C-alpha positions as YAML, in Angstrom:
chain: A
units: angstrom
residues:
- id: 1
  name: MET
  ca: [0.17, 0.22, 0.08]
- id: 2
  name: HIS
  ca: [0.89, 3.52, -0.83]
- id: 3
  name: SER
  ca: [2.27, 5.64, 1.93]
- id: 4
  name: HIS
  ca: [1.44, 9.36, 1.70]
- id: 5
  name: HIS
  ca: [3.45, 10.02, 5.05]
- id: 6
  name: GLU
  ca: [6.91, 9.17, 4.01]
- id: 7
  name: GLU
  ca: [6.51, 11.10, 0.86]
- id: 8
  name: ALA
  ca: [4.68, 14.24, 2.24]
- id: 9
  name: GLN
  ca: [7.88, 15.95, 2.36]
- id: 10
  name: PHE
  ca: [8.04, 16.24, -1.37]
- id: 11
  name: MET
  ca: [4.77, 18.34, -1.36]
- id: 12
  name: ALA
  ca: [7.58, 21.33, -1.07]
- id: 13
  name: ASP
  ca: [8.93, 20.64, -4.40]
- id: 14
  name: ILE
  ca: [5.55, 20.55, -6.18]
- id: 15
  name: LYS
  ca: [4.78, 24.27, -4.34]
- id: 16
  name: GLU
  ca: [8.05, 25.33, -5.61]
- id: 17
  name: ALA
  ca: [7.49, 23.98, -9.02]
- id: 18
  name: ALA
  ca: [3.85, 25.07, -9.33]
- id: 19
  name: PRO
  ca: [3.15, 27.63, -6.81]
- id: 20
  name: GLU
  ca: [0.01, 29.43, -7.90]
- id: 21
  name: MET
  ca: [-1.32, 25.77, -8.77]
- id: 22
  name: VAL
  ca: [-0.76, 24.81, -5.42]
- id: 23
  name: SER
  ca: [-2.33, 27.64, -3.78]
- id: 24
  name: ALA
  ca: [-5.23, 27.89, -6.11]
- id: 25
  name: PHE
  ca: [-5.72, 23.69, -5.00]
- id: 26
  name: PHE
  ca: [-5.66, 24.34, -1.63]
- id: 27
  name: GLY
  ca: [-7.81, 27.39, -1.85]
- id: 28
  name: PHE
  ca: [-10.60, 24.95, -3.74]
- id: 29
  name: ASP
  ca: [-10.18, 22.55, -1.30]
- id: 30
  name: LYS
  ca: [-10.55, 25.03, 1.89]
- id: 31
  name: ALA
  ca: [-13.82, 26.44, 0.39]
- id: 32
  name: VAL
  ca: [-15.27, 23.13, -0.36]
- id: 33
  name: PHE
  ca: [-14.65, 21.97, 3.08]
- id: 34
  name: SER
  ca: [-15.43, 25.34, 4.93]
- id: 35
  name: LYS
  ca: [-18.29, 24.59, 7.60]
- id: 36
  name: ASP
  ca: [-20.43, 27.99, 6.33]
- id: 37
  name: THR
  ca: [-20.20, 27.13, 2.29]
- id: 38
  name: GLY
  ca: [-23.02, 25.33, -0.10]
- id: 39
  name: ASN
  ca: [-25.98, 23.72, 0.96]
- id: 40
  name: LEU
  ca: [-24.78, 20.48, 2.07]
- id: 41
  name: ASP
  ca: [-23.65, 20.26, 5.86]
- id: 42
  name: LEU
  ca: [-20.08, 19.87, 6.45]
- id: 43
  name: ALA
  ca: [-20.75, 16.07, 7.68]
- id: 44
  name: THR
  ca: [-22.49, 15.48, 4.36]
- id: 45
  name: ARG
  ca: [-19.44, 16.66, 2.60]
- id: 46
  name: GLU
  ca: [-16.84, 15.37, 4.41]
- id: 47
  name: LEU
  ca: [-18.69, 11.74, 4.28]
- id: 48
  name: ILE
  ca: [-18.80, 12.43, 0.29]
- id: 49
  name: ALA
  ca: [-15.37, 12.60, 0.78]
- id: 50
  name: VAL
  ca: [-14.59, 9.53, 2.55]
- id: 51
  name: GLY
  ca: [-16.98, 7.20, 0.05]
- id: 52
  name: VAL
  ca: [-14.47, 8.92, -2.86]
- id: 53
  name: ALA
  ca: [-11.59, 8.27, -0.91]
- id: 54
  name: VAL
  ca: [-12.43, 5.01, -0.42]
- id: 55
  name: THR
  ca: [-13.15, 4.52, -4.24]
- id: 56
  name: THR
  ca: [-9.70, 5.95, -5.20]
- id: 57
  name: GLN
  ca: [-7.96, 4.01, -2.46]
- id: 58
  name: CYS
  ca: [-6.13, 6.89, -1.00]
- id: 59
  name: PRO
  ca: [-4.93, 5.92, 2.34]
- id: 60
  name: PHE
  ca: [-4.11, 9.37, 3.55]
- id: 61
  name: CYS
  ca: [-7.46, 10.72, 2.41]
- id: 62
  name: ILE
  ca: [-10.03, 7.84, 4.00]
- id: 63
  name: GLU
  ca: [-8.12, 8.58, 7.54]
- id: 64
  name: ASP
  ca: [-8.31, 12.35, 7.15]
- id: 65
  name: HIS
  ca: [-11.99, 12.63, 5.78]
- id: 66
  name: ALA
  ca: [-13.01, 9.81, 8.08]
- id: 67
  name: LYS
  ca: [-11.97, 11.74, 11.20]
- id: 68
  name: ARG
  ca: [-13.11, 14.78, 9.91]
- id: 69
  name: ALA
  ca: [-16.62, 13.68, 9.11]
- id: 70
  name: VAL
  ca: [-16.97, 12.38, 12.85]
- id: 71
  name: LYS
  ca: [-15.61, 15.73, 14.08]
- id: 72
  name: ALA
  ca: [-18.27, 17.69, 12.00]
- id: 73
  name: GLY
  ca: [-20.75, 15.71, 13.30]
- id: 74
  name: ALA
  ca: [-20.85, 12.19, 11.52]
- id: 75
  name: SER
  ca: [-21.28, 9.04, 13.44]
- id: 76
  name: LYS
  ca: [-19.10, 6.25, 13.03]
- id: 77
  name: ALA
  ca: [-22.32, 4.47, 12.07]
- id: 78
  name: ASP
  ca: [-22.59, 7.21, 9.05]
- id: 79
  name: VAL
  ca: [-19.04, 6.61, 8.04]
- id: 80
  name: ALA
  ca: [-19.32, 2.76, 7.96]
- id: 81
  name: GLU
  ca: [-22.54, 3.61, 5.82]
- id: 82
  name: ALA
  ca: [-20.57, 6.02, 3.33]
- id: 83
  name: VAL
  ca: [-18.08, 3.09, 2.93]
- id: 84
  name: MET
  ca: [-20.71, 0.86, 1.95]
- id: 85
  name: VAL
  ca: [-22.48, 2.93, -0.39]
- id: 86
  name: ALA
  ca: [-18.97, 3.49, -2.10]
- id: 87
  name: ALA
  ca: [-18.24, -0.28, -2.35]
- id: 88
  name: ALA
  ca: [-21.57, -0.87, -3.39]
- id: 89
  name: LEU
  ca: [-20.95, 1.84, -6.51]
- id: 90
  name: ARG
  ca: [-17.32, 0.19, -7.06]
- id: 91
  name: ALA
  ca: [-18.66, -3.17, -7.20]
- id: 92
  name: GLY
  ca: [-21.89, -2.10, -9.79]
- id: 93
  name: GLY
  ca: [-19.02, -0.84, -12.01]
- id: 94
  name: GLY
  ca: [-17.51, -3.79, -11.64]
- id: 95
  name: VAL
  ca: [-20.70, -5.39, -12.89]
- id: 96
  name: THR
  ca: [-21.68, -3.30, -15.52]
- id: 97
  name: HIS
  ca: [-18.10, -3.10, -17.68]
- id: 98
  name: GLY
  ca: [-18.72, -6.91, -17.24]
- id: 99
  name: TRP
  ca: [-21.45, -6.53, -19.82]
- id: 100
  name: LYS
  ca: [-18.84, -5.48, -22.23]
- id: 101
  name: ALA
  ca: [-17.45, -9.14, -21.95]
- id: 102
  name: MET
  ca: [-20.50, -10.62, -22.57]
- id: 103
  name: LYS
  ca: [-21.02, -8.13, -25.61]
- id: 104
  name: SER
  ca: [-17.78, -9.31, -26.87]
- id: 105
  name: ILE
  ca: [-18.66, -13.09, -26.39]
- id: 106
  name: ALA
  ca: [-22.19, -12.21, -28.28]
- id: 107
  name: GLU
  ca: [-20.61, -10.89, -31.01]
- id: 108
  name: ASP
  ca: [-18.73, -13.27, -31.93]
- id: 109
  name: GLU
  ca: [-21.30, -16.04, -31.70]
...
């Protein structure tokens, strides 16, 4: 498994090479996860982030957003449900992509 903690020091290299882009990214991230932004409450946005992080398999994001979701008011059960929703969608994508396998066989029959 990829460890972001060991490689986080290299963020300085990215900041040095693309300071305006890094600044824009962090500004965007801050806006998205601001308590006073948007129609969805912060806990809901953090639960969405947990689901996305599970499907993109980013261990740092999973840990960070799960903790932030609970801090924003989500329960442990809410986080577990977000994980399972993400898992269902990921599995569903596998099944629907399986249609391509079946289609390719049917085309050769």
